[in-house]
Every structure is written in structure tokens, then in C-alpha cells.
Backbone as CSV, one residue per row, in Angstrom:
resi,resn,N_x,N_y,N_z,CA_x,CA_y,CA_z,C_x,C_y,C_z
1,MET,0.840,-1.194,0.000,0.000,0.000,0.000,0.874,1.242,0.000
2,SER,0.540,2.201,-0.852,1.290,3.448,-0.910,1.111,4.257,0.369
3,VAL,2.163,4.973,0.732,2.094,5.917,1.838,1.792,7.288,1.249
4,ILE,0.699,7.897,1.710,0.246,9.189,1.193,0.083,10.146,2.364
5,ASP,0.768,11.260,2.294,0.600,12.314,3.287,-0.529,13.221,2.809
6,ALA,-1.625,13.257,3.544,-2.822,13.971,3.115,-2.823,15.443,3.487
7,HIS,-1.725,15.937,4.085,-1.754,17.337,4.547,-0.339,17.889,4.614
8,ILE,0.093,18.519,3.502,1.354,19.257,3.536,1.111,20.641,2.948
9,HIS,2.120,21.500,3.073,2.096,22.817,2.446,3.367,22.980,1.637
10,ALA,3.330,23.843,0.637,4.494,24.033,-0.226,4.475,25.441,-0.797
11,TYR,5.673,26.006,-0.918,5.835,27.371,-1.409,7.056,27.419,-2.325
12,PRO,7.059,28.335,-3.266,8.243,28.478,-4.121,9.399,29.119,-3.359
13,ALA,10.580,29.014,-3.932,11.795,29.464,-3.252,11.748,30.949,-2.918
14,GLU,11.123,31.756,-3.759,11.113,33.186,-3.496,10.295,33.543,-2.254
15,VAL,9.322,32.717,-1.908,8.566,32.944,-0.674,9.419,32.579,0.535
16,ALA,10.065,31.436,0.479,10.907,30.991,1.584,12.094,31.917,1.818
17,ALA,12.564,32.579,0.771,13.739,33.440,0.901,13.486,34.604,1.843
18,ASP,12.299,35.157,1.849,11.951,36.267,2.748,10.443,36.244,2.977
19,PRO,9.969,35.318,3.810,8.517,35.163,3.975,7.836,36.397,4.557
20,VAL,8.514,37.121,5.432,7.885,38.302,6.022,7.648,39.369,4.959
21,ALA,8.663,39.604,4.138,8.508,40.604,3.072,7.444,40.167,2.072
22,TRP,7.468,38.892,1.682,6.493,38.406,0.701,5.082,38.500,1.270
23,GLY,4.876,37.986,2.498,3.549,37.999,3.079,3.025,39.401,3.320
24,THR,3.900,40.301,3.723,3.490,41.687,3.942,3.086,42.341,2.637
25,GLU,3.855,42.072,1.591,3.524,42.630,0.275,2.180,42.126,-0.221
26,GLN,1.871,40.866,0.076,0.605,40.290,-0.357,-0.568,40.710,0.524
27,GLY,-0.289,41.338,1.658,-1.355,41.688,2.595,-1.831,40.514,3.426
28,GLU,-0.963,39.495,3.595,-1.332,38.282,4.331,-0.720,38.345,5.739
29,HIS,-1.306,39.187,6.558,-0.713,39.474,7.860,-0.855,38.302,8.833
30,TRP,-1.942,37.555,8.720,-2.093,36.394,9.612,-1.058,35.323,9.277
31,TRP,-0.830,35.089,8.010,0.178,34.113,7.591,1.549,34.524,8.102
32,VAL,1.889,35.806,7.977,3.178,36.289,8.478,3.289,36.028,9.970
33,ARG,2.224,36.293,10.700,2.241,36.060,12.148,2.469,34.591,12.477
34,CYS,1.932,33.701,11.652,2.093,32.259,11.898,3.501,31.771,11.580
35,VAL,4.053,32.206,10.443,5.348,31.658,10.017,6.525,32.396,10.641
36,ALA,6.286,33.603,11.138,7.367,34.390,11.743,6.865,35.047,13.028
37,PRO,6.553,34.249,14.046,5.984,34.809,15.277,6.952,35.778,15.958
38,HIS,6.392,36.790,16.578,7.195,37.831,17.215,7.877,37.298,18.466
39,ARG,9.200,37.412,18.510,10.009,37.074,19.676,9.891,35.609,20.091
40,ARG,9.589,34.746,19.152,9.577,33.311,19.425,10.189,32.580,18.248
41,ARG,10.768,31.419,18.528,11.278,30.590,17.442,10.118,30.127,16.572
42,SER,10.282,30.276,15.289,9.267,29.791,14.372,9.394,28.286,14.196
43,LEU,8.268,27.613,14.149,8.244,26.183,13.847,8.058,25.923,12.358
44,GLN,7.968,26.992,11.586,7.795,26.840,10.152,9.124,26.463,9.503
45,GLY,9.134,25.340,8.813,10.274,24.959,7.999,10.007,25.317,6.547
46,TRP,11.039,25.237,5.734,10.915,25.570,4.316,11.631,24.500,3.506
47,ALA,11.089,24.201,2.350,11.714,23.206,1.478,11.371,23.528,0.042
48,THR,12.355,23.438,-0.825,12.098,23.541,-2.257,11.362,22.291,-2.725
49,ILE,10.845,22.332,-3.920,10.172,21.161,-4.472,11.151,19.998,-4.602
50,ASP,12.371,20.276,-5.001,13.367,19.209,-5.088,13.651,18.614,-3.715
51,GLN,13.732,19.464,-2.685,13.969,18.950,-1.334,12.780,18.144,-0.845
52,LEU,11.576,18.595,-1.140,10.380,17.838,-0.793,10.441,16.435,-1.392
53,LEU,10.784,16.336,-2.654,10.868,15.027,-3.296,11.943,14.162,-2.646
54,ARG,13.081,14.761,-2.300,14.130,13.994,-1.631,13.672,13.511,-0.258
55,ASP,12.980,14.376,0.474,12.491,13.978,1.797,11.440,12.879,1.689
56,MET,10.600,12.948,0.679,9.625,11.881,0.457,10.326,10.559,0.179
57,ASP,11.334,10.598,-0.686,12.050,9.371,-1.029,12.778,8.795,0.184
58,THR,13.397,9.657,0.971,14.129,9.198,2.153,13.217,8.497,3.138
59,ALA,12.013,9.030,3.325,11.090,8.484,4.320,10.201,7.381,3.759
60,GLY,10.157,7.223,2.443,9.268,6.238,1.856,7.839,6.728,1.709
61,VAL,7.680,8.030,1.482,6.363,8.619,1.224,6.162,8.669,-0.286
62,ASP,5.122,8.000,-0.761,4.920,7.879,-2.199,4.280,9.118,-2.810
63,GLN,3.301,9.673,-2.112,2.579,10.823,-2.639,2.237,11.775,-1.497
64,VAL,2.011,13.033,-1.865,1.549,14.018,-0.897,0.385,14.783,-1.498
65,VAL,-0.439,15.327,-0.617,-1.533,16.210,-1.009,-1.196,17.599,-0.486
66,MET,-0.927,18.527,-1.403,-0.633,19.905,-1.031,-1.925,20.639,-0.720
67,LEU,-1.964,21.276,0.431,-3.137,22.052,0.817,-2.854,23.535,0.687
68,GLY,-3.861,24.264,0.248,-3.759,25.705,0.236,-3.819,26.261,1.646
69,TRP,-3.367,27.484,1.800,-3.473,28.183,3.074,-4.810,28.916,3.132
70,TYR,-5.227,29.273,4.313,-6.463,30.046,4.475,-6.120,31.530,4.347
71,TRP,-5.887,31.913,3.088,-5.453,33.272,2.774,-6.561,34.285,3.017
72,GLU,-6.159,35.483,3.429,-7.104,36.566,3.635,-7.561,37.181,2.314
73,ARG,-6.713,37.126,1.292,-7.017,37.748,0.008,-7.209,36.671,-1.066
74,GLN,-8.275,36.806,-1.833,-8.545,35.838,-2.885,-7.435,35.833,-3.927
75,ALA,-6.797,36.981,-4.158,-5.705,37.027,-5.133,-4.570,36.104,-4.732
76,THR,-4.302,35.988,-3.428,-3.244,35.080,-2.973,-3.662,33.630,-3.179
77,CYS,-4.939,33.347,-2.999,-5.437,31.993,-3.271,-5.149,31.611,-4.721
78,GLU,-5.423,32.505,-5.627,-5.234,32.202,-7.040,-3.758,32.078,-7.392
79,LEU,-2.915,32.844,-6.719,-1.476,32.708,-6.918,-1.005,31.329,-6.467
80,GLN,-1.450,30.895,-5.284,-1.047,29.576,-4.808,-1.589,28.466,-5.699
81,ASN,-2.802,28.610,-6.191,-3.360,27.588,-7.071,-2.528,27.443,-8.344
82,ALA,-2.009,28.543,-8.843,-1.152,28.471,-10.041,0.116,27.677,-9.741
83,TRP,0.720,27.888,-8.554,1.891,27.079,-8.182,1.517,25.604,-8.177
84,PHE,0.395,25.295,-7.526,-0.002,23.895,-7.351,-0.289,23.225,-8.682
85,ILE,-0.949,23.920,-9.565,-1.256,23.349,-10.881,0.037,23.003,-11.618
86,ASP,1.003,23.898,-11.574,2.285,23.640,-12.236,2.992,22.435,-11.619
87,TRP,3.027,22.361,-10.289,3.744,21.269,-9.635,3.036,19.935,-9.828
88,HIS,1.717,19.946,-9.809,0.976,18.708,-10.069,1.216,18.209,-11.486
89,ARG,1.224,19.115,-12.435,1.447,18.704,-13.825,2.874,18.205,-14.046
90,ALA,3.824,18.769,-13.304,5.214,18.334,-13.440,5.452,16.981,-12.775
91,HIS,4.701,16.672,-11.716,4.906,15.439,-10.951,3.557,14.809,-10.599
92,PRO,2.767,14.407,-11.578,1.415,13.913,-11.285,1.397,12.633,-10.478
93,ASP,2.492,11.881,-10.503,2.554,10.638,-9.738,2.949,10.862,-8.284
94,ARG,3.401,12.095,-7.939,3.866,12.364,-6.576,3.027,13.421,-5.857
95,PHE,2.498,14.393,-6.609,1.817,15.538,-6.002,0.355,15.596,-6.427
96,GLN,-0.540,15.651,-5.442,-1.908,16.075,-5.653,-2.081,17.388,-4.886
97,ALA,-3.128,18.126,-5.167,-3.266,19.421,-4.509,-4.723,19.842,-4.412
98,PHE,-5.036,20.508,-3.308,-6.339,21.129,-3.101,-6.239,22.602,-3.505
99,ALA,-7.372,23.167,-3.862,-7.427,24.559,-4.295,-7.676,25.473,-3.108
100,ALA,-6.898,26.546,-3.035,-7.140,27.590,-2.049,-8.279,28.483,-2.540
101,VAL,-9.099,28.966,-1.589,-10.174,29.886,-1.927,-10.538,30.654,-0.668
102,ASN,-10.943,31.900,-0.839,-11.537,32.645,0.267,-13.024,32.778,-0.025
103,PRO,-13.850,31.958,0.611,-15.282,31.992,0.300,-15.914,33.363,0.474
104,SER,-15.377,34.174,1.377,-15.963,35.488,1.624,-15.841,36.420,0.434
105,ALA,-14.991,36.071,-0.541,-14.837,36.897,-1.734,-15.978,36.721,-2.731
106,GLY,-16.908,35.815,-2.439,-18.128,35.732,-3.213,-18.032,34.964,-4.516
107,ALA,-18.861,35.379,-5.479,-18.997,34.630,-6.734,-17.688,34.558,-7.505
108,ALA,-16.897,35.622,-7.488,-15.626,35.602,-8.218,-14.693,34.535,-7.664
109,ALA,-14.718,34.342,-6.345,-13.885,33.313,-5.727,-14.350,31.924,-6.154
110,ARG,-15.644,31.726,-6.229,-16.157,30.412,-6.648,-15.825,30.135,-8.109
111,GLU,-15.849,31.163,-8.929,-15.468,30.976,-10.335,-13.998,30.585,-10.442
112,ALA,-13.140,31.222,-9.639,-11.716,30.869,-9.644,-11.511,29.460,-9.117
113,LEU,-12.284,29.090,-8.109,-12.200,27.735,-7.571,-12.580,26.708,-8.635
114,ALA,-13.642,26.956,-9.354,-14.061,26.033,-10.417,-12.963,25.881,-11.469
115,ARG,-12.299,26.972,-11.809,-11.213,26.892,-12.801,-10.051,26.055,-12.265
116,ALA,-9.743,26.210,-10.989,-8.649,25.432,-10.411,-8.979,23.943,-10.395
117,LEU,-10.218,23.605,-10.102,-10.622,22.195,-10.133,-10.594,21.661,-11.559
118,ASP,-11.025,22.473,-12.508,-10.965,22.059,-13.911,-9.524,21.798,-14.350
119,ALA,-8.578,22.508,-13.740,-7.169,22.381,-14.121,-6.480,21.192,-13.461
120,GLY,-7.197,20.454,-12.605,-6.632,19.231,-12.053,-6.486,19.182,-10.548
121,LEU,-6.807,20.260,-9.836,-6.764,20.192,-8.375,-7.946,19.363,-7.883
122,CYS,-7.782,18.719,-6.731,-8.710,17.642,-6.376,-9.409,17.836,-5.043
123,GLY,-9.464,19.043,-4.533,-10.161,19.317,-3.297,-10.139,20.805,-3.028
124,VAL,-10.669,21.179,-1.856,-10.776,22.579,-1.473,-10.195,22.741,-0.071
125,GLY,-9.366,23.782,0.116,-8.880,24.056,1.461,-7.376,24.039,1.566
126,GLU,-6.866,24.350,2.719,-7.493,24.504,4.017,-8.279,25.810,4.078
127,LEU,-9.373,25.790,4.836,-10.187,26.973,5.047,-10.273,27.277,6.536
128,LEU,-10.445,28.562,6.860,-10.605,28.967,8.261,-11.366,30.287,8.305
129,PRO,-12.660,30.252,8.636,-13.453,31.485,8.610,-12.992,32.522,9.623
130,GLN,-12.396,32.098,10.723,-11.948,33.053,11.728,-10.874,33.986,11.188
131,VAL,-10.179,33.561,10.140,-9.166,34.386,9.491,-9.686,34.960,8.166
132,GLN,-10.443,34.165,7.425,-10.841,34.563,6.078,-12.083,35.447,6.042
133,GLY,-12.781,35.538,7.158,-13.943,36.404,7.218,-15.244,35.645,7.060
134,GLY,-16.286,36.192,7.653,-17.587,35.545,7.574,-17.702,34.400,8.552
135,ALA,-18.702,33.566,8.316,-18.979,32.427,9.184,-19.402,31.248,8.325
136,LEU,-19.262,30.052,8.879,-19.537,28.844,8.113,-20.973,28.787,7.596
137,ALA,-21.887,29.431,8.299,-23.293,29.401,7.894,-23.645,30.470,6.877
138,ASP,-22.680,31.349,6.546,-22.965,32.413,5.587,-23.238,31.860,4.195
139,GLU,-23.921,32.666,3.406,-24.283,32.246,2.047,-23.066,31.905,1.206
140,ASN,-22.021,32.727,1.277,-20.842,32.476,0.443,-20.125,31.196,0.840
141,TRP,-20.027,30.930,2.133,-19.396,29.690,2.579,-20.240,28.482,2.184
142,SER,-21.538,28.584,2.364,-22.419,27.477,1.987,-22.335,27.194,0.492
143,ALA,-22.169,28.240,-0.306,-22.075,28.047,-1.754,-20.800,27.300,-2.128
144,VAL,-19.695,27.552,-1.424,-18.459,26.803,-1.682,-18.649,25.336,-1.308
145,PHE,-19.301,25.073,-0.196,-19.540,23.683,0.206,-20.429,22.982,-0.827
146,ALA,-21.411,23.678,-1.336,-22.284,23.089,-2.352,-21.523,22.826,-3.642
147,LEU,-20.641,23.742,-4.037,-19.836,23.538,-5.234,-18.962,22.300,-5.088
148,ALA,-18.335,22.158,-3.915,-17.492,20.983,-3.681,-18.309,19.697,-3.773
149,ALA,-19.508,19.707,-3.202,-20.367,18.521,-3.272,-20.725,18.202,-4.712
150,ALA,-21.047,19.233,-5.498,-21.416,19.014,-6.891,-20.250,18.468,-7.702
151,ARG,-19.028,18.879,-7.353,-17.834,18.411,-8.056,-17.304,17.088,-7.499
152,GLY,-17.838,16.649,-6.372,-17.377,15.389,-5.791,-16.000,15.467,-5.188
153,VAL,-15.619,16.653,-4.663,-14.306,16.814,-4.039,-14.479,17.193,-2.572
154,PRO,-13.527,16.814,-1.723,-13.635,17.126,-0.297,-13.184,18.542,0.027
155,VAL,-13.620,19.006,1.191,-13.244,20.316,1.721,-12.469,20.111,3.009
156,ASN,-11.256,20.677,3.081,-10.446,20.589,4.301,-10.558,21.900,5.073
157,LEU,-10.883,21.789,6.363,-10.958,22.955,7.232,-9.949,22.819,8.363
158,HIS,-9.268,23.926,8.650,-8.365,24.003,9.793,-9.222,24.071,11.053
159,VAL,-9.008,23.137,11.968,-9.787,23.102,13.203,-8.824,22.949,14.371
160,THR,-8.958,23.797,15.363,-8.096,23.710,16.536,-8.921,23.397,17.774
161,ASP,-8.274,22.757,18.720,-8.907,22.433,19.992,-9.205,23.734,20.741
162,PRO,-10.465,24.016,21.053,-10.779,25.290,21.716,-10.186,25.416,23.107
163,LEU,-9.719,24.310,23.684,-9.094,24.359,25.002,-7.582,24.493,24.922
164,ALA,-7.047,24.531,23.705,-5.589,24.538,23.549,-5.120,25.660,22.633
165,PHE,-5.874,26.752,22.556,-5.460,27.834,21.680,-4.655,28.863,22.467
166,GLY,-4.016,29.754,21.727,-3.247,30.800,22.385,-1.929,31.094,21.720
167,SER,-1.404,30.161,20.899,-0.177,30.432,20.161,-0.516,31.266,18.930
168,ASP,0.509,31.683,18.202,0.265,32.515,17.036,-0.567,31.803,15.977
169,SER,-0.442,30.494,15.881,-1.179,29.779,14.842,-2.570,29.360,15.289
170,THR,-2.866,29.428,16.583,-4.166,28.970,17.076,-4.838,30.018,17.946
171,ALA,-4.456,31.284,17.777,-4.947,32.323,18.675,-6.426,32.628,18.484
172,LYS,-7.021,32.170,17.410,-8.451,32.331,17.201,-9.133,31.007,17.522
173,ALA,-9.838,30.968,18.619,-10.450,29.718,19.085,-11.470,29.202,18.069
174,THR,-11.561,27.895,17.963,-12.514,27.264,17.058,-13.849,27.069,17.768
175,PRO,-14.913,27.663,17.271,-16.240,27.431,17.848,-16.804,26.107,17.327
176,LEU,-16.562,25.029,18.050,-16.907,23.704,17.541,-18.394,23.571,17.219
177,GLU,-19.235,24.302,17.929,-20.666,24.171,17.667,-21.011,24.626,16.249
178,SER,-20.279,25.612,15.712,-20.558,26.051,14.345,-20.083,25.024,13.326
179,TYR,-19.035,24.288,13.638,-18.568,23.224,12.755,-19.563,22.064,12.763
180,LEU,-20.111,21.776,13.918,-21.129,20.733,13.994,-22.359,21.136,13.177
181,ALA,-22.776,22.389,13.291,-23.919,22.861,12.511,-23.625,22.787,11.014
182,MET,-22.390,23.098,10.623,-21.987,23.002,9.216,-22.127,21.568,8.713
183,ILE,-21.632,20.619,9.496,-21.713,19.215,9.108,-23.170,18.792,8.946
184,GLN,-24.000,19.197,9.875,-25.415,18.812,9.812,-26.119,19.438,8.615
185,ALA,-25.724,20.662,8.256,-26.403,21.375,7.176,-25.948,20.945,5.790
186,HIS,-24.780,20.314,5.686,-24.208,19.983,4.374,-23.871,18.494,4.313
187,GLN,-24.890,17.683,4.354,-24.712,16.249,4.385,-24.182,15.690,3.066
188,ALA,-24.295,16.431,1.992,-23.779,15.954,0.702,-22.309,16.298,0.499
189,THR,-21.740,17.115,1.380,-20.352,17.542,1.247,-19.449,16.666,2.094
190,THR,-18.326,16.278,1.540,-17.318,15.528,2.293,-16.343,16.524,2.911
191,PHE,-16.207,16.459,4.224,-15.317,17.351,4.955,-14.133,16.581,5.520
192,ILE,-12.969,17.197,5.455,-11.795,16.726,6.177,-11.503,17.770,7.242
193,LEU,-11.571,17.376,8.493,-11.308,18.296,9.593,-9.875,18.074,10.046
194,ALA,-9.028,19.076,9.775,-7.601,18.941,10.057,-7.332,18.920,11.554
195,HIS,-6.162,18.396,11.892,-5.665,18.422,13.277,-6.634,17.713,14.232
196,TRP,-7.116,16.539,13.766,-8.025,15.725,14.568,-9.348,16.423,14.854
197,GLY,-9.695,17.395,14.034,-10.995,18.038,14.204,-11.138,18.817,15.493
198,GLY,-10.026,19.148,16.136,-10.094,19.944,17.346,-10.886,19.313,18.469
199,GLY,-11.067,18.000,18.418,-11.841,17.305,19.447,-13.201,16.831,18.978
200,LEU,-13.602,17.188,17.765,-14.919,16.783,17.264,-15.128,15.271,17.169
201,PRO,-14.071,14.443,16.984,-14.346,13.005,16.965,-15.086,12.514,18.200
202,PHE,-14.875,13.160,19.317,-15.517,12.698,20.551,-17.013,12.992,20.557
203,TYR,-17.464,13.922,19.693,-18.895,14.152,19.546,-19.569,12.926,18.942
204,GLU,-18.798,12.117,18.234,-19.382,10.940,17.599,-19.777,9.868,18.617
205,LEU,-19.380,10.036,19.849,-19.854,9.131,20.896,-21.327,9.368,21.227
206,ASN,-21.849,10.510,20.806,-23.261,10.834,21.021,-24.074,10.153,19.917
207,PRO,-24.918,9.179,20.258,-25.637,8.436,19.225,-26.584,9.294,18.404
208,ARG,-27.015,10.443,18.926,-27.891,11.324,18.161,-27.127,12.098,17.097
209,LEU,-25.830,12.296,17.322,-25.025,13.074,16.395,-24.256,12.223,15.394
210,ARG,-23.895,11.013,15.786,-22.996,10.213,14.952,-23.479,10.025,13.515
211,PRO,-24.783,9.847,13.258,-25.200,9.664,11.856,-24.841,10.828,10.946
212,PHE,-24.696,12.013,11.489,-24.378,13.172,10.665,-22.927,13.162,10.176
213,PHE,-22.079,12.331,10.772,-20.640,12.360,10.497,-20.210,11.386,9.414
214,LYS,-21.143,10.830,8.674,-20.795,9.770,7.716,-19.808,10.237,6.650
215,ASN,-19.824,11.527,6.311,-18.919,12.068,5.289,-17.852,12.970,5.889
216,VAL,-17.493,12.733,7.139,-16.488,13.534,7.822,-15.240,12.688,8.065
217,TYR,-14.091,13.219,7.654,-12.798,12.579,7.872,-11.967,13.480,8.784
218,TYR,-10.990,12.880,9.428,-10.077,13.628,10.294,-8.649,13.383,9.837
219,ASP,-7.854,14.469,9.719,-6.441,14.240,9.434,-5.608,14.470,10.679
220,SER,-4.417,13.909,10.656,-3.558,13.882,11.846,-2.459,14.929,11.798
221,ALA,-2.607,15.952,10.948,-1.538,16.935,10.772,-1.139,17.574,12.098
222,ALA,0.179,17.658,12.313,0.778,18.307,13.495,0.427,17.597,14.799
223,THR,0.176,16.295,14.726,-0.190,15.561,15.935,0.791,15.797,17.072
224,ALA,2.077,15.734,16.788,3.076,15.801,17.860,3.073,17.141,18.582
225,LEU,2.537,18.175,17.952,2.440,19.484,18.609,1.161,19.644,19.410
226,LEU,0.249,18.668,19.287,-1.076,18.823,19.867,-1.448,17.752,20.876
227,TYR,-1.131,16.501,20.566,-1.624,15.391,21.367,-0.544,14.317,21.520
228,ASP,-0.776,13.421,22.455,0.039,12.222,22.586,-0.250,11.299,21.400
229,PRO,0.740,10.519,20.941,0.484,9.613,19.807,-0.653,8.616,20.042
230,SER,-1.018,8.388,21.299,-2.129,7.474,21.568,-3.449,8.000,21.012
231,VAL,-3.477,9.265,20.532,-4.692,9.792,19.930,-5.121,8.938,18.739
232,PHE,-4.170,8.322,18.021,-4.532,7.451,16.899,-5.437,6.322,17.366
233,ARG,-5.002,5.613,18.400,-5.776,4.486,18.893,-7.126,4.931,19.455
234,ARG,-7.106,6.046,20.165,-8.332,6.506,20.816,-9.379,6.928,19.794
235,VAL,-8.947,7.625,18.736,-9.926,8.055,17.735,-10.377,6.872,16.876
236,VAL,-9.469,5.955,16.570,-9.889,4.748,15.853,-10.966,4.006,16.639
237,ASP,-10.811,3.932,17.945,-11.796,3.224,18.759,-13.153,3.920,18.760
238,ILE,-13.177,5.216,18.449,-14.444,5.947,18.409,-15.070,5.920,17.025
239,VAL,-14.295,6.247,15.981,-14.871,6.437,14.649,-14.502,5.322,13.681
240,GLY,-13.582,4.436,14.066,-13.092,3.413,13.160,-11.897,3.922,12.370
241,PRO,-11.162,3.035,11.712,-9.955,3.449,10.979,-10.224,4.007,9.588
242,GLU,-11.465,3.901,9.094,-11.741,4.231,7.694,-11.855,5.728,7.420
243,ARG,-11.935,6.552,8.458,-12.121,7.994,8.244,-10.992,8.813,8.873
244,ILE,-9.824,8.235,8.966,-8.658,8.938,9.492,-7.589,8.968,8.406
245,LEU,-7.039,10.155,8.159,-6.032,10.357,7.124,-4.734,10.786,7.775
246,TRP,-3.651,10.078,7.459,-2.350,10.483,7.991,-1.878,11.726,7.267
247,GLY,-1.502,12.738,8.053,-0.951,13.965,7.509,0.071,14.523,8.480
248,THR,1.007,15.313,7.970,2.104,15.780,8.817,2.146,17.288,9.023
249,ASP,1.612,18.069,8.093,1.789,19.527,8.055,3.198,19.907,7.601
250,TYR,3.930,18.967,6.991,5.232,19.279,6.386,5.091,20.548,5.545
251,PRO,6.063,21.460,5.601,7.373,21.399,6.255,7.406,21.970,7.675
252,LEU,6.260,21.981,8.360,6.250,22.396,9.757,7.175,21.496,10.568
253,LEU,7.880,22.077,11.524,8.763,21.299,12.402,7.931,20.758,13.550
254,THR,7.360,19.586,13.346,6.404,19.035,14.306,7.066,18.416,15.538
255,HIS,8.372,18.190,15.456,9.128,17.662,16.602,10.290,18.632,16.875
256,PRO,9.983,19.831,17.345,11.003,20.889,17.390,12.187,20.603,18.299
257,ARG,12.049,19.694,19.235,13.184,19.387,20.108,14.264,18.585,19.395
258,ILE,13.876,17.897,18.334,14.847,17.048,17.654,14.981,17.378,16.172
259,GLU,14.143,18.285,15.642,14.185,18.624,14.226,14.757,20.020,14.025
260,ARG,15.633,20.137,13.053,16.103,21.443,12.612,15.785,21.674,11.141
261,ALA,15.245,20.668,10.497,14.858,20.769,9.092,13.634,19.890,8.876
262,PRO,12.825,20.200,7.881,11.619,19.396,7.647,11.950,17.933,7.370
263,THR,11.083,17.053,7.826,11.233,15.618,7.595,9.891,14.940,7.830
264,PHE,9.696,13.824,7.177,8.513,12.991,7.423,8.804,11.887,8.433
265,ARG,10.060,11.664,8.736,10.461,10.450,9.441,9.851,10.330,10.841
266,HIS,9.847,11.408,11.600,9.375,11.303,12.978,7.866,11.118,13.063
267,ASP,7.129,11.750,12.153,5.683,11.538,12.128,5.343,10.109,11.722
268,LEU,6.117,9.553,10.798,5.907,8.144,10.443,6.223,7.225,11.612
269,ALA,7.288,7.535,12.348,7.631,6.717,13.507,6.522,6.754,14.548
270,ASP,5.891,7.924,14.722,4.813,8.040,15.701,3.609,7.182,15.332
271,VAL,3.170,7.264,14.068,1.968,6.530,13.693,2.225,5.024,13.669
272,ARG,3.477,4.637,13.442,3.820,3.214,13.428,4.270,2.702,14.789
273,GLY,4.332,3.562,15.775,4.914,3.211,17.056,3.948,2.566,18.032
274,PRO,4.462,2.153,19.181,3.641,1.433,20.157,2.543,2.279,20.775
275,ALA,2.738,3.579,20.911,1.702,4.416,21.522,0.467,4.518,20.630
276,ALA,0.678,4.562,19.311,-0.460,4.609,18.393,-1.211,3.289,18.376
277,ALA,-0.500,2.187,18.567,-1.104,0.856,18.750,-2.063,0.484,17.622
278,LEU,-1.626,0.690,16.380,-2.460,0.370,15.227,-2.067,-0.972,14.635
279,SER,-3.058,-1.710,14.185,-2.799,-2.987,13.523,-2.295,-2.736,12.108
280,PRO,-1.667,-3.742,11.471,-1.238,-3.558,10.079,-2.369,-3.138,9.149
281,ALA,-3.555,-3.703,9.346,-4.684,-3.338,8.482,-5.108,-1.892,8.719
282,GLU,-5.100,-1.459,9.973,-5.447,-0.070,10.272,-4.407,0.888,9.702
283,LEU,-3.141,0.521,9.806,-2.081,1.355,9.250,-2.223,1.507,7.738
284,ASP,-2.555,0.426,7.050,-2.721,0.508,5.600,-3.792,1.527,5.224
285,LEU,-4.879,1.540,5.975,-5.946,2.501,5.694,-5.513,3.923,6.007
286,ILE,-4.958,4.136,7.187,-4.641,5.487,7.650,-3.479,6.083,6.886
287,LEU,-2.481,5.275,6.551,-1.285,5.780,5.876,-1.454,5.986,4.372
288,GLY,-2.603,5.671,3.829,-2.758,5.912,2.401,-4.037,5.380,1.795
289,GLY,-4.526,4.264,2.306,-5.709,3.664,1.703,-6.919,4.567,1.742
290,ASN,-7.129,5.250,2.861,-8.296,6.128,2.969,-8.182,7.328,2.032
291,THR,-7.007,7.912,1.942,-6.824,9.060,1.045,-7.009,8.639,-0.409
292,ALA,-6.451,7.488,-0.775,-6.620,6.996,-2.144,-8.090,6.780,-2.469
293,ARG,-8.818,6.198,-1.532,-10.246,5.963,-1.757,-11.011,7.275,-1.828
294,LEU,-10.700,8.195,-0.937,-11.419,9.462,-0.867,-11.246,10.277,-2.146
295,LEU,-10.029,10.266,-2.698,-9.759,11.065,-3.896,-9.939,10.264,-5.178
296,GLY,-10.304,8.998,-5.060,-10.577,8.179,-6.232,-9.352,7.974,-7.078
297,ARG,-9.521,7.999,-8.373,-8.415,7.722,-9.286,-7.376,8.831,-9.315
298,ARG,-7.675,9.951,-8.665,-6.712,11.051,-8.649,-5.452,10.669,-7.878
299,VAL,-5.566,9.747,-6.932,-4.406,9.251,-6.183,-4.433,7.746,-6.264
300,SER,-3.365,7.132,-6.774,-3.337,5.683,-6.957,-2.411,5.038,-5.970
């Protein structure tokens, strides 16, 4: 079974060379705050496309899914989508990518999203209304979810644990009740809730709510910065192994005490380790089988 990382980010060399200057020029102040926090060591790593491919080969990662950022400006979304389209076309056997969009930008944003999907991108997100503006129940956000459902592609949303916010990347608490309402209102849309859904898997223990989660997946991006590796076993015991996607948030330095450069190796060791306590069959699903199934023939 192929190993597929369902949640990475990627930028061209000119962005990595001076991210503060680039982000400031683009008007992406939240992104700058995340990648270059004031008076703290940044956990953001950087890698060229060639380095990404080398790191994948070293760790035995067959494919990755590049996710867009939750940009404040729709123009930045379209810029990132152009990068992704080029990289996917250059390496279709290694790179898949979701389209960035700011739903609050309205009909023009949805038209750009449709063009990006037509060009070969295979999902939508990451999205975060607390940064991008509006609310999940707004007309523009609902229209993006409907478009994704009509196209048969999933939507990835950045979700943080409301009890664990406060850093530069999680300073806007996630109102989980609005995410639950979104899931209930859009039963035809497939959602991927990043970072273990900020605790939403535990809502599935409620028998009145669990039926609404049939099209909800959870990715494990940045697990080591958020939870003990036993979260794999605990969430599998609640929702089953079929709706969990292994993701790393590469090139984020998810193990900052031992990492000085991006790598997939430590995240792979965690999911395969004794604390995660996954069976070989569960590992096959989480490490790639679920992502391959979710994206269909787009990922083999």
C-alpha cells in the first residue's frame, strides 16, 4: 500500500527566501504572524520542491496532497493555485493538490475555484473562517460547500482544539458548535477536519449526532504538537480506521526538540509506534488507503 501524506504545504523558493517581506507585500498578515511569530522561534520549515521530493524518497512517502493556506485575500489563493497546478502537472505521480479559496470573496472566488478544479486540483482548502472572514453558515461559505459537493471533491478545514489555543497559529479559538452545525447542514459535502478536528471526533460518541458524520474525515496533521500519539488508537476506537487520514503539516517542524529541518520520518515513527497501537490493516488505511479511496483515481 502506498504511503500518502494527506496534509502538507508548499511554497516556491522566493517565498521561503523572505517570507515576512512576501507575506506583507501580499497583505497576508495572519500568515506572516504564523510563520514568523514575534520574539519566538518559528516552527515553520521551508523546502524547495526538489527537497520535498528527496524527503519523500528518504522516508518512503509515495505521494503528498498539497493544501492551500487560508489566505485573507482571494488574489493570494489564485497565486497559490497556479503554483499547485504547475507542480501537479510536473509530478502527477507524486503531487496532488487542493485549491485555495476565500469563500468570503463571493462569486468571483467560486469561479476561480471552479477553474482550479478544472485544471486538475482535487479538493478545497485549508479553510478557516476566523481568518478569512464571515462564518460557516454564511451564504458564500455554503455556496463553496455546495460547489465541492457538486464536483465530488472534499473540503479541508483548519480546526483547533478550543481548550488549547493561544499560540500565534491557534490564537483564534474554534467554535466547535458552528462546525457541527456546518456538518449537519451539508450532508452531501465531504469534509476533512484537520488536526483531529479539534476534538470533534468525541462528539461521535453521542448516538444522536454520529449519523451526521458519515462524510467527515479527520487528518492527523501536526499531531506531535497537539496530542500524545495514543490519539490514533483513541480516535480509531471511536470512529473506526476508515475515516482517518495520515498527515504531517510538512514542512512544519512538528518535533522541534529534535528537528532542525523538515522531515517525514518522525511523524511516520509516531503513527507506526507502540503508543499509536495500530494494527497492520489499520495502518494501511490510515497511511494511504483512505486518502486513495477518498480522492478516487486522482491518487493511486
